[in-house]
N, C-alpha and C positions, 0 to 999 in steps of 0.2 A: 504493500500499499504506500510505503514511503517513497519508493521508487517511482510509482505512478504520480504522486502529488509533486514530487521533484520535477518530472518530465513536463507536467502540464501546470506548473506554477503561473506562468503567464497567461493561461487560458482557463480562468476560473468557471467559465460557463461550461466548458467541456467536462470538468469535474462535477459540477452540479447536475448536468444532464446524465452523467454516467451513474452518479449515486442514485438519483431519483428513478432512472430506468431500471436499475438493479432491483429495486423494491417493487416496481410495478410488474416486472416480469417473473418475479419469484412466485411459483405456484406450489402449493403444498401437494405432496405426492402420497398417495395411499400405498403403504407398503404392505406386501403380503408376506407374513412371516411363515417360512417353510421349515419344519423341523426335519430331523434326520430320517425318520420313518416315512415321511411324505416324499422326501427326495429319493429315497430308495424305491418307493412305490411308483413315483413317475418314471424312473429309469426302467423298471421292470415292465411297466405298461407300454412305454415307448418301444421297448425291445420287441415285446410281443406283437404289437401292432405293426411295426415295420416289417417283421418276418411274415406275418399273415398277408399284409397288403403286397408285399413284393411277390410272394407266392401266387396270389390272385392275378396280379398284373402280368407276371411271366407265364401264367397258364400251367404251372407245374402242380401235379397232384390233383386230388379230388376237390373240385370247386365248391361243392356243397359242404364239405367238411370245414373248409376255410371260412365260408360265410357263417357257418354255426359258431365257429371259434369267435369271428368278430362279434356276433351276437352276445357271446358269453362275456367278452372284454368291454363291450359298450357301456354297461352300467358303471363299471369300475373307472373307466376312462372319463366318463361325464362327471362322476362324483369328484374325482381328483382335479379335473379342469375347473370345476365350479369353485373349489377351494383355492386353487393356485393361480389360475389364468395363465398357464404355461403356453407361450406362443408355439413351440414346437409340437406340443400335444394338440393344439388347436388345428395345425396344419394336418396332422395325422387324422383327426376327427373329420375334417373336411374330405380327405381322401376316402376315408371309411364310409362316408355318406353315400357315395356313388355305388358301393357294393351292397349296401343293406336295403 
């Protein structure tokens, strides 16, 4: 801060504008606190969803088996997404939507 003030000492309006804009642009962020068990659960769900979706997209194996597996994973994935709002999980849920 001292460096900034020293550099713009001759321009008090720049300092004033910067200080006021700093407070205007500051927005409170809602943090989602994720504990260790939730992080592990997210990783496992992502891994399972990725494997099933890749199998469906590649056409390997029995498609009805993988669709049933997606239906089993769906409630867990939705519950975890509602708690954490994980962006990667959201993308997987969007991919999952076309198969269900």
